[in-house]
C-alpha positions as CSV (number, residue, x, y, z in Angstrom):
1,M,0.8,19.8,-16.1
2,A,1.4,17.6,-13.1
3,T,1.9,14.0,-13.6
4,S,0.2,11.0,-12.1
5,L,3.1,10.7,-9.9
6,T,3.0,14.0,-8.8
7,R,-0.7,14.0,-8.1
8,F,-0.5,10.7,-6.6
9,E,2.2,11.9,-3.9
10,D,0.4,15.2,-3.3
11,A,-2.6,13.0,-2.7
12,L,-1.2,11.2,-0.3
13,V,0.4,14.0,2.0
14,D,-3.1,15.5,1.8
15,H,-4.5,12.3,3.6
16,D,-1.5,12.3,6.2
17,C,0.4,9.6,4.6
18,D,4.3,9.1,4.3
19,V,5.8,8.8,0.7
20,T,9.1,7.4,-0.1
21,R,9.8,7.8,-4.2
22,T,12.9,4.8,-4.9
23,S,14.7,3.5,-7.6
24,V,14.9,-0.1,-8.1
25,A,18.4,-0.2,-7.0
26,E,17.7,1.8,-3.7
27,F,14.4,-0.2,-2.9
28,D,16.0,-1.9,0.1
29,G,16.7,0.8,2.0
30,A,14.0,2.8,1.4
31,L,11.6,0.0,2.6
32,A,13.7,-0.5,5.6
33,D,13.1,3.0,6.5
34,A,9.8,2.6,6.4
35,V,9.2,-0.7,7.9
36,R,8.8,-0.4,11.9
37,E,9.9,-4.0,13.5
38,P,8.3,-6.6,14.3
39,A,6.9,-6.3,10.8
40,V,4.6,-8.5,8.7
41,G,4.4,-8.9,5.2
42,V,3.1,-10.7,2.0
43,A,5.9,-11.6,-0.6
44,L,6.1,-9.3,-3.7
45,D,5.3,-10.8,-6.8
46,D,7.9,-9.0,-8.5
47,Q,11.1,-10.5,-9.3
48,D,13.3,-7.2,-9.2
49,L,12.1,-6.2,-5.3
50,S,11.8,-8.6,-1.9
51,L,11.1,-8.3,1.6
52,P,14.2,-8.5,3.8
53,A,14.1,-11.4,6.0
54,A,13.1,-9.5,9.3
55,V,9.9,-9.5,7.6
56,E,7.3,-12.6,8.4
57,T,5.7,-13.6,5.6
58,D,3.7,-16.9,7.0
59,P,2.6,-14.4,9.9
60,T,0.8,-16.7,13.0
61,P,-2.2,-14.8,14.6
62,A,0.0,-13.5,17.4
63,Q,2.8,-12.0,15.3
64,L,0.2,-10.5,13.3
65,Q,-1.3,-8.8,16.3
66,A,1.9,-8.0,17.7
67,A,3.1,-6.5,14.0
68,A,4.2,-2.9,14.1
69,S,4.1,-2.7,10.7
70,G,2.6,-4.8,7.7
71,V,3.8,-4.5,4.3
72,T,2.2,-5.4,0.8
73,P,2.0,-5.1,-2.7
74,V,-1.1,-3.8,-4.3
75,A,-3.0,-4.4,-7.7
76,F,-2.8,-0.8,-8.4
77,A,-3.2,2.7,-7.1
78,V,-5.3,5.7,-8.3
79,A,-3.3,9.1,-8.4
80,D,-6.5,11.5,-8.3
81,H,-7.2,10.3,-4.5
82,G,-3.7,8.7,-3.1
83,T,-5.6,5.4,-3.2
84,V,-4.0,1.9,-3.2
85,A,-6.0,-0.8,-4.3
86,I,-5.5,-4.1,-2.0
87,P,-6.4,-7.4,-3.6
88,S,-8.2,-10.4,-1.9
89,T,-5.7,-13.1,-2.0
90,A,-4.7,-16.6,-0.7
91,T,-1.5,-15.1,0.9
92,A,-4.1,-13.2,3.1
93,V,-3.0,-9.3,2.5
94,E,-5.9,-8.0,4.2
95,P,-5.5,-8.8,8.0
96,V,-1.5,-7.5,7.2
97,S,-2.5,-4.6,5.3
98,L,-5.2,-3.9,8.4
99,Y,-4.2,-5.4,11.5
100,P,-0.5,-3.5,12.1
101,D,-0.4,0.5,13.1
102,R,1.2,0.8,10.2
103,H,0.7,-0.1,6.3
104,V,4.0,0.1,3.9
105,A,2.0,-0.2,0.5
106,V,4.5,-0.9,-2.1
107,V,3.4,0.5,-5.6
108,R,5.5,0.3,-8.9
109,E,4.6,3.5,-10.8
110,E,3.6,1.7,-13.9
111,Q,0.9,0.8,-11.4
112,L,-0.9,4.2,-11.3
113,V,-3.7,4.6,-12.5
114,P,-5.2,8.5,-13.0
115,D,-8.8,8.6,-11.8
116,T,-11.7,6.9,-10.2
117,D,-12.7,5.9,-14.1
118,A,-9.4,4.1,-14.8
119,A,-9.7,2.6,-11.4
120,F,-13.2,0.8,-12.3
121,D,-12.0,-0.1,-15.6
122,E,-8.9,-1.5,-14.3
123,L,-11.3,-3.7,-11.5
124,G,-14.3,-4.4,-13.5
125,P,-12.9,-7.3,-15.6
126,T,-10.8,-8.5,-12.7
127,L,-13.9,-9.0,-10.1
128,A,-15.9,-10.5,-12.9
129,R,-13.2,-13.1,-13.7
130,E,-12.0,-13.6,-10.2
131,R,-15.0,-12.7,-8.1
132,D,-12.8,-11.9,-5.5
133,S,-12.7,-8.5,-3.6
134,V,-10.2,-5.5,-3.5
135,I,-10.0,-2.9,-0.4
136,M,-9.7,0.6,-1.7
137,A,-7.7,2.4,0.9
138,T,-7.2,6.1,1.4
139,G,-4.8,7.0,3.9
140,P,-5.3,5.6,7.5
141,S,-8.4,4.4,8.5
142,A,-10.3,6.9,10.3
143,T,-13.5,7.5,11.9
144,G,-15.9,10.3,13.3
145,D,-18.4,8.6,14.5
146,M,-18.3,9.6,18.0
147,G,-17.3,12.9,17.7
148,A,-14.1,14.3,16.5
149,L,-11.8,12.4,14.1
150,V,-9.6,9.0,15.5
151,Q,-7.2,7.5,13.3
152,G,-6.4,4.1,13.9
153,V,-9.5,2.3,14.8
154,H,-10.5,0.0,11.6
155,G,-7.5,-0.1,10.6
156,P,-3.7,1.2,10.6
157,S,-3.6,4.2,12.0
158,E,0.0,5.3,9.4
159,V,0.2,4.7,5.8
160,H,3.6,4.9,4.2
161,V,3.9,4.1,0.2
162,V,6.8,3.3,-1.2
163,V,6.6,4.3,-5.1
164,V,9.4,2.5,-7.1
165,E,9.9,4.9,-10.0
166,S,9.8,3.2,-14.0
167,E,13.2,3.5,-15.5
168,V,11.7,6.2,-17.7
169,T,11.0,8.7,-14.9
170,Q,14.7,8.1,-13.2
171,S,16.4,9.1,-16.5
């Protein structure tokens, strides 16, 4: 039986996303490989993980527009669909995840939920308590409204997810 992590990786690949599985010790290198400069980002709320100095965490509108990559943490991820949940925050995570051509999402393995039901269980209390919003992003932005499928019209044309394995998975 496939684990949630394996299902998540398979779903990401099905949606034309790049995915890198890494450890905390190898995170810096994995993230550097995933990011194209110039890059903007939102600080990772994680004592073990941080963004490289080259990633601008307080971008001006011009820097946001010029960025090749946007790096964001996620609130959680849905394994069955390869979906990342990007919370609305005071640090403006939404534009960082939507404007650059490449979105790099950082997911801890512990943040994976197995399916949509679990995602709603995760979302419900948070949305009720904080009255905020969450972007549920599955793969690159795409539309077929005018004919052939076109990627990158309403958001990033590329998505790269860096999954940081739990220490249990690594052993």
